[in-house]
KOLTIDREN-579263 format. One record per atom (N, C-alpha, C, O): x, y, z; atom name. Coordinates in steps of 0.2 Angstrom, whole numbers, plus 5000, padded with zeros to 4 digits. Example, Ala and Ser with C-alpha at 12.3 -4.5 7.8 and 13.67 -1.06 7.14 Angstrom:
2
     u     v     w  atom
  5066  4972  5039     N
  5062  4978  5039    CA
  5066  4984  5039     C
  5071  4983  5042     O
  5064  4989  5035     N
  5068  4995  5036    CA
  5064  5000  5039     C
  5067  5006  5040     O
# end
This chain:
260
     u     v     w  atom
  4497  5589  5075     N
  4490  5589  5077    CA
  4490  5592  5084     C
  4493  5590  5089     O
  4486  5597  5084     N
  4483  5600  5090    CA
  4489  5602  5095     C
  4489  5601  5101     O
  4494  5605  5092     N
  4500  5608  5096    CA
  4505  5603  5098     C
  4509  5605  5102     O
  4505  5597  5095     N
  4511  5593  5097    CA
  4517  5595  5093     C
  4517  5597  5087     O
  4522  5596  5097     N
  4529  5598  5094    CA
  4533  5593  5092     C
  4533  5587  5095     O
  4536  5593  5086     N
  4540  5588  5083    CA
  4547  5591  5082     C
  4549  5596  5080     O
  4552  5586  5084     N
  4559  5588  5084    CA
  4564  5582  5083     C
  4561  5577  5084     O
  4570  5584  5082     N
  4575  5578  5081    CA
  4580  5579  5087     C
  4582  5585  5089     O
  4582  5574  5090     N
  4586  5574  5096    CA
  4592  5569  5094     C
  4591  5563  5092     O
  4598  5571  5095     N
  4604  5566  5094    CA
  4605  5562  5100     C
  4607  5565  5106     O
  4605  5556  5100     N
  4606  5551  5106    CA
  4610  5545  5104     C
  4608  5542  5099     O
  4615  5544  5107     N
  4618  5537  5106    CA
  4620  5536  5099     C
  4620  5531  5097     O
  4622  5542  5096     N
  4625  5541  5089    CA
  4620  5541  5084     C
  4622  5540  5078     O
  4613  5542  5085     N
  4608  5542  5080    CA
  4604  5548  5081     C
  4604  5551  5087     O
  4600  5550  5076     N
  4595  5556  5077    CA
  4588  5552  5078     C
  4586  5548  5074     O
  4585  5554  5083     N
  4579  5552  5085    CA
  4573  5557  5084     C
  4574  5562  5087     O
  4568  5555  5081     N
  4562  5559  5080    CA
  4558  5559  5086     C
  4556  5553  5088     O
  4555  5564  5088     N
  4552  5565  5094    CA
  4545  5569  5093     C
  4546  5574  5090     O
  4540  5567  5096     N
  4534  5571  5097    CA
  4532  5572  5104     C
  4532  5567  5108     O
  4530  5578  5106     N
  4529  5579  5113    CA
  4524  5585  5114     C
  4523  5589  5109     O
  4521  5586  5120     N
  4517  5591  5121    CA
  4516  5592  5129     C
  4516  5586  5132     O
  4516  5598  5131     N
  4514  5599  5138    CA
  4520  5600  5143     C
  4526  5600  5140     O
  4519  5602  5149     N
  4524  5603  5154    CA
  4523  5600  5160     C
  4517  5598  5162     O
  4528  5598  5164     N
  4527  5594  5170    CA
  4531  5588  5170     C
  4535  5587  5166     O
  4529  5583  5175     N
  4532  5577  5175    CA
  4532  5573  5168     C
  4527  5574  5165     O
  4537  5570  5166     N
  4538  5567  5159    CA
  4534  5560  5159     C
  4536  5556  5164     O
  4530  5559  5154     N
  4527  5552  5153    CA
  4530  5550  5146     C
  4529  5554  5141     O
  4534  5545  5146     N
  4538  5543  5140    CA
  4534  5537  5137     C
  4533  5532  5141     O
  4532  5537  5131     N
  4528  5531  5128    CA
  4533  5528  5123     C
  4536  5531  5119     O
  4533  5521  5123     N
  4537  5517  5119    CA
  4533  5513  5114     C
  4529  5509  5117     O
  4533  5513  5108     N
  4529  5510  5103    CA
  4532  5503  5102     C
  4537  5501  5104     O
  4528  5499  5098     N
  4530  5492  5096    CA
  4531  5491  5089     C
  4532  5496  5085     O
  4530  5485  5087     N
  4530  5483  5079    CA
  4524  5481  5077     C
  4520  5477  5080     O
  4522  5484  5070     N
  4526  5489  5067    CA
  4522  5495  5068     C
  4516  5497  5066     O
  4525  5500  5073     N
  4521  5506  5075    CA
  4526  5512  5074     C
  4531  5511  5072     O
  4523  5517  5077     N
  4527  5523  5077    CA
  4525  5528  5083     C
  4520  5526  5087     O
  4528  5533  5084     N
  4526  5538  5089    CA
  4518  5539  5089     C
  4515  5540  5094     O
  4516  5539  5082     N
  4509  5541  5081    CA
  4504  5537  5084     C
  4498  5539  5086     O
  4506  5531  5086     N
  4501  5526  5090    CA
  4499  5529  5097     C
  4494  5527  5099     O
  4503  5534  5099     N
  4502  5537  5106    CA
  4499  5544  5105     C
  4498  5547  5110     O
  4497  5546  5099     N
  4494  5553  5098    CA
  4489  5555  5103     C
  4489  5560  5106     O
  4484  5550  5104     N
  4478  5552  5109    CA
  4481  5553  5116     C
  4478  5557  5120     O
  4485  5548  5118     N
  4488  5549  5125    CA
  4492  5555  5126     C
  4492  5558  5131     O
  4496  5557  5121     N
  4499  5563  5121    CA
  4495  5569  5123     C
  4496  5573  5127     O
  4489  5569  5119     N
  4485  5575  5119    CA
  4481  5575  5126     C
  4480  5580  5130     O
  4479  5569  5128     N
  4476  5568  5135    CA
  4480  5570  5141     C
  4478  5574  5145     O
  4486  5567  5141     N
  4490  5568  5147    CA
  4493  5575  5147     C
  4494  5578  5152     O
  4495  5578  5141     N
  4497  5585  5141    CA
  4492  5590  5144     C
  4494  5595  5146     O
  4486  5588  5143     N
  4481  5592  5146    CA
  4479  5592  5153     C
  4476  5595  5156     O
  4483  5587  5156     N
  4482  5585  5163    CA
  4488  5586  5167     C
  4489  5584  5173     O
  4493  5591  5165     N
  4499  5593  5169    CA
  4505  5589  5168     C
  4509  5589  5172     O
  4505  5585  5162     N
  4511  5581  5161    CA
  4514  5583  5154     C
  4511  5586  5150     O
  4521  5581  5154     N
  4525  5582  5148    CA
  4525  5575  5144     C
  4528  5571  5146     O
  4520  5574  5139     N
  4520  5568  5136    CA
  4524  5568  5130     C
  4524  5572  5126     O
  4528  5562  5130     N
  4534  5562  5125    CA
  4533  5555  5121     C
  4533  5550  5125     O
  4534  5555  5115     N
  4534  5548  5111    CA
  4539  5549  5105     C
  4538  5553  5101     O
  4544  5545  5106     N
  4549  5545  5100    CA
  4547  5539  5095     C
  4544  5534  5097     O
  4550  5540  5089     N
  4550  5534  5084    CA
  4557  5531  5087     C
  4562  5534  5087     O
  4556  5524  5088     N
  4562  5521  5091    CA
  4567  5519  5085     C
  4565  5520  5079     O
  4573  5517  5087     N
  4578  5516  5082    CA
  4575  5511  5077     C
  4572  5506  5078     O
  4577  5513  5071     N
  4574  5509  5065    CA
  4567  5511  5062     C
  4565  5508  5058     O
  4564  5515  5066     N
  4557  5517  5064    CA
  4556  5524  5061     C
  4560  5528  5064     O
  4551  5525  5057     N
  4549  5532  5055    CA
  4555  5536  5053     C
  4559  5535  5049     O
  4555  5542  5056     N
  4560  5547  5055    CA
  4566  5547  5059     C
  4571  5551  5058     O
  4567  5542  5063     N
  4573  5540  5067    CA
  4578  5536  5063     C
  4576  5532  5059     O
  4584  5537  5064     N
  4589  5534  5060    CA
  4588  5526  5061     C
  4586  5524  5066     O
  4590  5523  5056     N
  4590  5515  5055    CA
  4597  5513  5054     C
  4598  5512  5048     O
  4601  5511  5058     N
  4608  5509  5057    CA
  4607  5502  5053     C
  4602  5498  5054     O
  4611  5501  5048     N
  4610  5495  5043    CA
  4612  5489  5046     C
  4609  5483  5044     O
  4617  5488  5051     N
  4619  5482  5054    CA
  4613  5479  5059     C
  4611  5483  5063     O
  4612  5472  5058     N
  4607  5469  5062    CA
  4609  5470  5070     C
  4605  5471  5074     O
  4616  5469  5071     N
  4618  5469  5078    CA
  4618  5476  5081     C
  4621  5477  5087     O
  4615  5481  5078     N
  4615  5488  5080    CA
  4608  5489  5084     C
  4606  5494  5086     O
  4604  5483  5085     N
  4598  5483  5088    CA
  4597  5479  5094     C
  4592  5476  5095     O
  4603  5478  5098     N
  4603  5474  5104    CA
  4599  5478  5109     C
  4597  5484  5109     O
  4597  5474  5114     N
  4594  5477  5120    CA
  4598  5483  5123     C
  4595  5488  5126     O
  4605  5482  5123     N
  4609  5487  5126    CA
  4609  5494  5121     C
  4608  5499  5124     O
  4609  5493  5115     N
  4608  5499  5111    CA
  4602  5503  5112     C
  4601  5509  5113     O
  4596  5499  5112     N
  4590  5502  5113    CA
  4589  5505  5120     C
  4586  5511  5121     O
  4592  5502  5125     N
  4591  5505  5132    CA
  4595  5511  5132     C
  4593  5516  5135     O
  4601  5511  5129     N
  4606  5517  5130    CA
  4602  5523  5126     C
  4603  5529  5128     O
  4599  5521  5120     N
  4595  5526  5116    CA
  4590  5530  5121     C
  4590  5536  5121     O
  4587  5526  5125     N
  4581  5529  5129    CA
  4585  5532  5135     C
  4582  5538  5137     O
  4590  5530  5138     N
  4593  5533  5144    CA
  4596  5540  5141     C
  4595  5545  5144     O
  4599  5540  5135     N
  4602  5546  5132    CA
  4596  5551  5131     C
  4597  5557  5132     O
  4590  5548  5129     N
  4585  5553  5127    CA
  4582  5556  5133     C
  4580  5562  5133     O
  4581  5552  5139     N
  4579  5555  5145    CA
  4583  5560  5147     C
  4581  5565  5150     O
  4590  5559  5147     N
  4595  5564  5148    CA
  4593  5571  5144     C
  4594  5576  5147     O
  4592  5570  5138     N
  4591  5576  5134    CA
  4585  5580  5136     C
  4584  5586  5134     O
  4580  5576  5139     N
  4574  5580  5142    CA
  4575  5583  5148     C
  4571  5587  5150     O
  4581  5582  5151     N
  4583  5585  5157    CA
  4579  5582  5163     C
  4578  5586  5168     O
  4577  5576  5162     N
  4573  5573  5168    CA
  4578  5567  5171     C
  4581  5564  5168     O
  4577  5567  5178     N
  4580  5562  5181    CA
  4576  5555  5181     C
  4579  5550  5180     O
  4570  5556  5181     N
  4565  5550  5181    CA
  4559  5551  5176     C
  4558  5557  5175     O
  4556  5546  5173     N
  4550  5547  5169    CA
  4545  5542  5171     C
  4547  5536  5174     O
  4539  5543  5170     N
  4533  5538  5170    CA
  4534  5535  5163     C
  4535  5539  5158     O
  4534  5529  5163     N
  4535  5525  5157    CA
  4529  5521  5155     C
  4526  5518  5159     O
  4527  5521  5148     N
  4522  5516  5146    CA
  4525  5513  5139     C
  4528  5516  5135     O
  4524  5506  5139     N
  4527  5503  5133    CA
  4522  5498  5130     C
  4518  5495  5134     O
  4522  5497  5124     N
  4518  5492  5121    CA
  4522  5487  5116     C
  4526  5490  5112     O
  4521  5481  5116     N
  4524  5476  5112    CA
  4531  5477  5113     C
  4534  5476  5118     O
  4535  5478  5107     N
  4543  5479  5108    CA
  4544  5484  5113     C
  4549  5484  5117     O
  4540  5490  5113     N
  4541  5495  5118    CA
  4540  5493  5125     C
  4543  5495  5130     O
  4536  5488  5126     N
  4535  5485  5133    CA
  4541  5481  5135     C
  4543  5481  5140     O
  4544  5477  5130     N
  4550  5473  5131    CA
  4556  5478  5133     C
  4560  5477  5138     O
  4556  5483  5129     N
  4561  5488  5130    CA
  4560  5492  5137     C
  4565  5493  5141     O
  4554  5493  5139     N
  4552  5495  5146    CA
  4555  5491  5151     C
  4558  5493  5156     O
  4554  5484  5150     N
  4557  5479  5155    CA
  4564  5480  5156     C
  4567  5480  5161     O
  4568  5480  5150     N
  4575  5480  5150    CA
  4577  5487  5153     C
  4582  5487  5157     O
  4574  5492  5152     N
  4576  5499  5156    CA
  4575  5498  5163     C
  4579  5500  5167     O
  4569  5495  5165     N
  4568  5494  5172    CA
  4574  5489  5175     C
  4576  5490  5181     O
  4576  5484  5172     N
  4581  5479  5174    CA
  4588  5483  5174     C
  4591  5482  5179     O
  4590  5487  5169     N
  4596  5489  5169    CA
  4597  5496  5172     C
  4602  5498  5175     O
  4592  5500  5172     N
  4592  5507  5174    CA
  4586  5509  5178     C
  4583  5514  5176     O
  4584  5505  5183     N
  4578  5506  5187    CA
  4578  5513  5190     C
  4572  5516  5191     O
  4583  5516  5191     N
  4583  5523  5194    CA
  4580  5528  5190     C
  4579  5534  5192     O
  4580  5527  5183     N
  4577  5532  5179    CA
  4569  5531  5178     C
  4566  5535  5174     O
  4566  5526  5181     N
  4559  5525  5180    CA
  4556  5526  5186     C
  4557  5523  5192     O
  4551  5531  5186     N
  4547  5532  5192    CA
  4541  5527  5193     C
  4539  5525  5198     O
  4538  5525  5187     N
  4533  5520  5187    CA
  4532  5518  5180     C
  4534  5521  5175     O
  4530  5511  5179     N
  4530  5508  5173    CA
  4523  5505  5171     C
  4520  5501  5175     O
  4520  5507  5166     N
  4513  5504  5164    CA
  4515  5500  5157     C
  4516  5503  5152     O
  4514  5493  5158     N
  4515  5489  5152    CA
  4509  5487  5149     C
  4504  5484  5153     O
  4508  5488  5143     N
  4502  5487  5139    CA
  4501  5480  5136     C
  4496  5477  5134     O
  4507  5477  5136     N
  4507  5470  5133    CA
  4514  5467  5135     C
  4519  5471  5138     O
  4515  5461  5134     N
  4522  5457  5135    CA
  4523  5458  5143     C
  4528  5462  5145     O
  4520  5454  5147     N
  4521  5454  5154    CA
  4528  5452  5156     C
  4531  5448  5152     O
  4530  5454  5161     N
  4537  5453  5164    CA
  4538  5445  5165     C
  4533  5442  5169     O
  4543  5442  5163     N
  4545  5436  5165    CA
  4552  5436  5167     C
  4556  5439  5165     O
  4553  5432  5173     N
  4560  5433  5175    CA
  4565  5432  5170     C
  4565  5427  5166     O
  4570  5436  5170     N
  4575  5436  5165    CA
  4572  5437  5158     C
  4575  5434  5153     O
  4566  5440  5157     N
  4563  5441  5151    CA
  4562  5434  5147     C
  4563  5433  5141     O
  4560  5429  5151     N
  4558  5422  5148    CA
  4564  5418  5146     C
  4564  5414  5142     O
  4570  5420  5149     N
  4576  5417  5147    CA
  4577  5410  5149     C
  4575  5408  5155     O
  4579  5405  5145     N
  4580  5398  5147    CA
  4588  5398  5147     C
  4591  5399  5142     O
  4591  5396  5153     N
  4598  5396  5153    CA
  4602  5393  5148     C
  4607  5395  5146     O
  4600  5387  5146     N
  4604  5383  5141    CA
  4601  5383  5134     C
  4603  5379  5130     O
  4595  5386  5133     N
  4592  5386  5126    CA
  4591  5393  5124     C
  4589  5398  5127     O
  4594  5395  5118     N
  4593  5401  5115    CA
  4586  5403  5114     C
  4582  5399  5113     O
  4585  5409  5114     N
  4578  5412  5114    CA
  4574  5409  5107     C
  4568  5407  5108     O
  4577  5410  5102     N
  4573  5408  5096    CA
  4572  5400  5095     C
  4567  5398  5093     O
  4577  5397  5098     N
  4577  5390  5098    CA
  4571  5387  5103     C
  4568  5383  5101     O
  4570  5391  5108     N
  4565  5389  5113    CA
  4558  5391  5109     C
  4553  5387  5110     O
  4557  5396  5106     N
  4551  5397  5102    CA
  4550  5392  5097     C
  4544  5390  5096     O
  4555  5390  5093     N
  4554  5385  5088    CA
  4552  5378  5091     C
  4548  5375  5088     O
  4555  5377  5097     N
  4553  5370  5100    CA
  4546  5370  5103     C
  4542  5365  5103     O
  4544  5376  5105     N
  4537  5377  5108    CA
  4532  5377  5102     C
  4526  5375  5103     O
  4533  5381  5097     N
  4528  5383  5092    CA
  4529  5381  5085     C
  4525  5381  5080     O
  4536  5378  5083     N
  4537  5376  5077    CA
  4540  5381  5072     C
  4541  5387  5074     O
  4543  5379  5067     N
  4547  5383  5062    CA
  4543  5389  5059     C
  4545  5394  5057     O
  4536  5388  5059     N
  4532  5393  5056    CA
  4530  5399  5060     C
  4526  5404  5058     O
  4532  5398  5067     N
  4530  5404  5071    CA
  4533  5410  5069     C
  4539  5410  5067     O
  4530  5416  5070     N
  4532  5422  5066    CA
  4539  5424  5068     C
  4543  5427  5064     O
  4541  5423  5075     N
  4547  5425  5077    CA
  4553  5421  5074     C
  4558  5424  5072     O
  4551  5415  5073     N
  4556  5411  5069    CA
  4557  5413  5062     C
  4562  5413  5059     O
  4551  5414  5059     N
  4551  5416  5052    CA
  4554  5423  5051     C
  4556  5425  5045     O
  4554  5427  5056     N
  4557  5434  5055    CA
  4565  5434  5055     C
  4568  5439  5054     O
  4568  5428  5057     N
  4575  5428  5058    CA
  4580  5429  5052     C
  4585  5433  5052     O
  4578  5427  5046     N
  4582  5427  5040    CA
  4582  5434  5037     C
  4576  5436  5035     O
  4587  5437  5036     N
  4587  5444  5033    CA
  4584  5444  5026     C
  4586  5439  5022     O
  4580  5449  5025     N
  4577  5450  5019    CA
  4571  5446  5017     C
  4567  5447  5012     O
  4570  5440  5020     N
  4565  5435  5018    CA
  4558  5438  5020     C
  4554  5438  5016     O
  4557  5440  5026     N
  4551  5443  5028    CA
  4549  5450  5024     C
  4544  5451  5023     O
  4555  5454  5023     N
  4554  5460  5020    CA
  4551  5458  5013     C
  4547  5462  5010     O
  4553  5453  5010     N
  4551  5451  5003    CA
  4544  5449  5003     C
  4540  5451  4999     O
  4542  5445  5008     N
  4535  5443  5009    CA
  4530  5449  5010     C
  4525  5450  5007     O
  4532  5454  5014     N
  4528  5460  5015    CA
  4528  5464  5009     C
  4523  5467  5008     O
  4533  5464  5005     N
  4533  5468  4999    CA
  4528  5466  4994     C
  4525  5470  4990     O
  4528  5459  4994     N
  4523  5456  4989    CA
  4516  5458  4990     C
  4512  5459  4985     O
  4514  5459  4996     N
  4507  5461  4998    CA
  4506  5469  4998     C
  4501  5471  4998     O
  4512  5472  5000     N
  4511  5479  5000    CA
  4510  5483  5006     C
  4507  5480  5011     O
  4513  5488  5007     N
  4513  5492  5014    CA
  4506  5493  5016     C
  4504  5493  5022     O
  4502  5496  5011     N
  4495  5498  5013    CA
  4491  5492  5016     C
  4488  5492  5021     O
  4492  5486  5012     N
  4488  5480  5015    CA
  4491  5478  5022     C
  4487  5476  5026     O
  4498  5478  5022     N
  4500  5476  5029    CA
  4498  5480  5035     C
  4496  5478  5040     O
  4498  5487  5034     N
  4497  5491  5039    CA
  4489  5491  5041     C
  4487  5491  5046     O
  4485  5490  5036     N
  4478  5490  5037    CA
  4476  5484  5041     C
  4472  5484  5045     O
  4479  5478  5039     N
  4477  5472  5042    CA
  4480  5472  5050     C
  4477  5470  5054     O
  4486  5475  5050     N
  4489  5475  5057    CA
  4485  5479  5062     C
  4484  5478  5067     O
  4483  5485  5059     N
  4480  5490  5063    CA
  4473  5488  5065     C
  4470  5491  5070     O
  4469  5484  5060     N
  4462  5483  5061    CA
  4460  5476  5063     C
  4455  5475  5065     O
  4465  5471  5062     N
  4463  5464  5063    CA
  4463  5463  5070     C
  4467  5465  5074     O
  4458  5458  5072     N
  4458  5456  5079    CA
  4462  5449  5080     C
  4462  5446  5085     O
  4464  5447  5074     N
  4468  5440  5075    CA
  4474  5441  5079     C
  4477  5447  5079     O
  4477  5436  5081     N
  4483  5436  5085    CA
  4489  5436  5080     C
  4488  5435  5074     O
  4495  5438  5083     N
  4500  5439  5078    CA
  4502  5434  5073     C
  4503  5435  5067     O
  4503  5428  5075     N
  4505  5423  5071    CA
  4501  5422  5064     C
  4504  5422  5059     O
  4494  5422  5065     N
  4490  5422  5058    CA
  4491  5429  5055     C
  4490  5429  5049     O
  4493  5434  5058     N
  4494  5440  5054    CA
  4500  5440  5050     C
  4500  5444  5045     O
  4505  5436  5051     N
  4510  5435  5047    CA
  4511  5428  5045     C
  4516  5424  5046     O
  4506  5425  5041     N
  4506  5418  5039    CA
  4511  5417  5034     C
  4514  5421  5031     O
  4513  5410  5034     N
  4518  5408  5030    CA
  4516  5407  5023     C
  4510  5405  5021     O
  4520  5410  5018     N
  4518  5409  5011    CA
  4514  5414  5008     C
  4515  5420  5007     O
  4508  5411  5006     N
  4503  5415  5002    CA
  4498  5420  5005     C
  4494  5422  5002     O
  4499  5420  5012     N
  4494  5425  5015    CA
  4487  5423  5015     C
  4483  5427  5014     O
  4486  5416  5015     N
  4479  5413  5014    CA
  4477  5413  5021     C
  4480  5412  5026     O
  4470  5413  5022     N
  4467  5411  5028    CA
  4466  5417  5033     C
  4464  5416  5039     O
  4468  5423  5031     N
  4467  5428  5036    CA
  4465  5435  5032     C
  4469  5437  5029     O
  4459  5437  5033     N
  4457  5443  5030    CA
  4460  5445  5024     C
  4463  5450  5023     O
  4460  5441  5019     N
  4464  5442  5012    CA
  4461  5448  5009     C
  4464  5451  5005     O
  4455  5450  5010     N
  4452  5456  5007    CA
  4449  5461  5012     C
  4443  5461  5014     O
  4453  5465  5016     N
  4451  5469  5021    CA
  4446  5474  5019     C
  4446  5476  5013     O
  4441  5475  5023     N
  4436  5480  5021    CA
  4438  5487  5020     C
  4443  5489  5023     O
  4435  5490  5015     N
  4437  5497  5014    CA
  4435  5502  5020     C
  4439  5506  5021     O
  4430  5500  5023     N
  4428  5504  5029    CA
  4432  5503  5035     C
  4434  5497  5037     O
  4435  5508  5038     N
  4439  5508  5044    CA
  4435  5508  5050     C
  4430  5511  5050     O
  4438  5505  5056     N
  4434  5506  5062    CA
  4434  5514  5064     C
  4438  5518  5061     O
  4429  5515  5068     N
  4428  5522  5070    CA
  4434  5526  5073     C
  4435  5532  5073     O
  4439  5522  5076     N
  4445  5525  5079    CA
  4451  5526  5075     C
  4456  5528  5077     O
  4450  5524  5068     N
  4456  5524  5064    CA
  4453  5528  5057     C
  4448  5525  5054     O
  4456  5534  5056     N
  4454  5537  5050    CA
  4458  5536  5044     C
  4464  5533  5045     O
  4456  5537  5038     N
  4460  5537  5032    CA
  4467  5541  5033     C
  4472  5539  5030     O
  4466  5546  5036     N
  4472  5551  5037    CA
  4477  5547  5042     C
  4483  5547  5040     O
  4475  5544  5047     N
  4479  5540  5051    CA
  4483  5534  5047     C
  4489  5534  5048     O
  4479  5531  5044     N
  4482  5525  5040    CA
  4487  5528  5035     C
  4492  5524  5034     O
  4485  5533  5032     N
  4490  5536  5027    CA
  4497  5538  5030     C
  4502  5537  5027     O
  4496  5540  5036     N
  4503  5542  5040    CA
  4507  5536  5040     C
  4513  5536  5039     O
  4504  5530  5043     N
  4508  5524  5044    CA
  4511  5522  5037     C
  4517  5520  5037     O
  4507  5522  5032     N
  4509  5519  5026    CA
  4514  5523  5023     C
  4519  5521  5020     O
  4514  5530  5023     N
  4519  5534  5021    CA
  4526  5533  5024     C
  4531  5533  5021     O
  4526  5532  5031     N
  4532  5531  5034    CA
  4535  5524  5033     C
  4541  5523  5031     O
  4531  5519  5032     N
  4534  5512  5031    CA
  4535  5511  5024     C
  4539  5507  5022     O
  4532  5515  5019     N
  4534  5515  5012    CA
  4541  5518  5011     C
  4545  5515  5007     O
  4543  5522  5016     N
  4549  5526  5015    CA
  4555  5521  5018     C
  4560  5521  5015     O
  4553  5518  5024     N
  4558  5515  5028    CA
  4558  5507  5027     C
  4564  5504  5027     O
  4553  5504  5025     N
  4552  5497  5025    CA
  4551  5495  5032     C
  4550  5499  5037     O
  4552  5488  5033     N
  4550  5485  5040    CA
  4557  5482  5043     C
  4557  5479  5048     O
  4563  5483  5039     N
  4569  5480  5042    CA
  4571  5482  5049     C
  4573  5478  5053     O
  4570  5489  5050     N
  4572  5491  5057    CA
  4568  5487  5062     C
  4571  5485  5067     O
  4562  5487  5062     N
  4558  5483  5067    CA
  4559  5476  5067     C
  4560  5473  5072     O
  4560  5473  5061     N
  4562  5466  5061    CA
  4569  5464  5064     C
  4570  5459  5067     O
  4573  5469  5064     N
  4580  5468  5067    CA
  4579  5467  5074     C
  4584  5464  5078     O
  4574  5470  5078     N
  4573  5469  5085    CA
  4573  5461  5086     C
  4576  5459  5091     O
  4568  5458  5082     N
  4567  5451  5083    CA
  4574  5447  5081     C
  4575  5442  5084     O
  4578  5449  5077     N
  4584  5446  5075    CA
  4589  5446  5080     C
  4595  5444  5079     O
  4588  5450  5085     N
  4593  5451  5090    CA
  4591  5447  5097     C
  4594  5447  5102     O
  4586  5443  5096     N
  4583  5439  5102    CA
  4589  5435  5105     C
  4591  5435  5111     O
  4592  5431  5100     N
  4598  5427  5102    CA
  4604  5430  5105     C
  4607  5428  5110     O
  4606  5436  5101     N
  4611  5440  5104    CA
  4610  5443  5110     C
  4614  5443  5115     O
  4604  5445  5111     N
  4602  5448  5118    CA
  4603  5442  5123     C
  4605  5443  5129     O
  4601  5436  5121     N
  4602  5430  5126    CA
  4609  5430  5128     C
  4611  5428  5134     O
  4613  5430  5123     N
  4621  5430  5125    CA
  4623  5436  5129     C
  4627  5435  5133     O
  4621  5442  5127     N
  4624  5448  5130    CA
  4622  5448  5137     C
  4625  5452  5141     O
  4616  5446  5139     N
  4613  5446  5146    CA
  4615  5440  5150     C
  4612  5439  5155     O
  4620  5437  5148     N
  4623  5431  5152    CA
  4631  5431  5153     C
  4634  5432  5147     O
  4633  5431  5159     N
  4630  5431  5165    CA
  4627  5438  5167     C
  4630  5443  5164     O
  4622  5439  5171     N
  4619  5445  5172    CA
  4623  5450  5176     C
  4622  5456  5177     O
  4628  5447  5179     N
  4633  5451  5183    CA
  4637  5456  5179     C
  4639  5461  5182     O
  4637  5454  5172     N
  4641  5459  5168    CA
  4637  5464  5164     C
  4639  5468  5160     O
  4630  5464  5166     N
  4626  5468  5162    CA
  4628  5476  5162     C
  4628  5479  5157     O
  4629  5479  5168     N
  4630  5486  5168    CA
  4637  5488  5165     C
  4637  5493  5162     O
  4642  5483  5166     N
  4648  5485  5162    CA
  4647  5485  5155     C
  4649  5489  5151     O
  4643  5480  5152     N
  4642  5479  5145    CA
  4638  5485  5143     C
  4639  5488  5137     O
  4633  5487  5147     N
  4628  5493  5145    CA
  4632  5499  5144     C
  4631  5503  5139     O
  4637  5500  5149     N
  4641  5506  5149    CA
  4645  5506  5143     C
  4647  5511  5140     O
  4648  5500  5141     N
  4652  5499  5135    CA
  4649  5501  5128     C
  4652  5504  5124     O
  4642  5501  5128     N
  4638  5502  5122    CA
  4637  5510  5121     C
  4635  5512  5116     O
  4638  5514  5126     N
  4637  5521  5126    CA
  4641  5524  5120     C
  4647  5522  5119     O
  4637  5528  5116     N
  4640  5531  5110    CA
  4640  5526  5104     C
  4642  5528  5098     O
  4637  5520  5105     N
  4636  5516  5099    CA
  4629  5515  5097     C
  4627  5511  5092     O
# end
């Protein structure tokens, strides 16, 4: 769309799909779940017209970027090394960074582990919490379960293939339309069981900011890949909790992940 360049970049052992436009200081956009580079299309066009090189990848497990099959290939270290290698591929020492949802979490991890690569960070959601909300003696998912119960969406995302089966029952088109247009908070958007109680019959009419062509793009990509790659981010909450303790070993462990 309107001069956006699309290409593949090899980073950290995977092929990453990238959309970009413009020249100048790099602005790097990181999407969330279930999203794609496409969610930043308007920002790419706007900032590229203002003297920036606007860049947005499909993150590991999404869209046209590779999706390694093992769950533990989606730890915070793998994700950060992906981004550091990608910044290197751009020939940039530092980037302006913007992140949303899981992209926001990844942005905080990048700032924690490799702050020298970030010139400034704009977080659109998931505000920073010391140690990313870490409780020293309670695993991350256990803390969510204690606070919100077993039906909390992050807890229900943990079992491999279970949420994939639930989403498959209602279909990619339905899932993406509700996710992109609903004003409800996340837990009701992924209700337990029969998907009752929330927008069970979404309107045919789309909001003014979302076209049928936009919706079709998301559906085509998630029809092809499914949602497993994105769900695997959530399935590494507890492993991330382990890997980032003690914090004194973070940089050593991060370097160890290079190439993986």
